[in-house]
N, C-alpha and C positions, 0 to 999 in steps of 0.2 A: 504494500499499500504506500501511497505518497504521504509526505509530511503535510501536504495541504489540508488533509482532512483533520490532522491533529491540531493544526492552527485554528481551524474554524470551530472545533470542539472545545478549545480551551476558553473561548468566551462564555460558554455555558457554565463554567466552573465559578465564574466571578459572581460575588453576591450583589444584592441590590444596592447597598450603601457604597461599596466600592466602585460599582459601575457608575452611579451618579457622581461620585467625586472625580472619577477619571473624565467623564464627560463635561463636568463643570470646569476642569482645567483646560480641556481642549477648546471649549466655547464658553467663556465666562459670562457672557451676557444673557445666556438662556436662563440660568437661575435668578439673575437680576430681574429679568422680565417676568418670570413667574412670581417672584416675591412682590414686585410692584402691582402686578395684576391682583394678587391675593390682598394686598394692602388696600387697594382702591375698592375692592368688593367689600372688605370689612368696613371701610369708612362709609360706603354707601349704605350698608345694613344698619350702622350706628346712626346715621342721619335720616334713616327711613322713618323713625318715630317722630322726628321733629321737622318734618319737611313743610309744615304749615299747610296752606291751602293749595299747594302744588299737586297736580294730579299724579297718581302713582305711575301711569305710563311715562309721563314726562321725566320723572325722577329716574326711572329704570333706563330710559334712553340716554339720559346724561351720564349716568354711571357707566353704561356699556361703552359709550363713545370715549370716556376717560380711560377706562381700562384698555380698550383696543388701541388707543393712542400711545399709551405707555408701552404696551407690548411691541407695537410697530417701531416706536423710537428705539427701544432696546435692541430689536432686530437689526435696525439700520446702523446703530453704534457697533453692534457685533460684526456686521459685514465690513464696515470701515476699519475696525480693528484687525480683522483677519486679512483684509487687503493690505494694510500697513505692515503686518508681520510678514506676508508673503512677498511683497514687492519692494518695500523701502528698507525694512529692518532685517532683510535677509543677510546672513553672515557671508562675507567675502570668501570665496574659494580659491 
């Protein structure tokens, strides 16, 4: 058998926590986007009871737009960071 099968099977031996940590090191803005999304959702739920006379649907739309905007911003920053690492900060060979 080839060693290619051994390499693909080694990824299954990795635990959930270690896989998340490895992925977070490879792409650091993904956990930042996830944390920002969770924070905006938590803030939206907190503000839900004191929204005044604003309709529920309007409040939910505003929170959805804010959460999506944060995630898109984190993705854009992550793409810029990876482009910087690949093209400008590449070590000289």
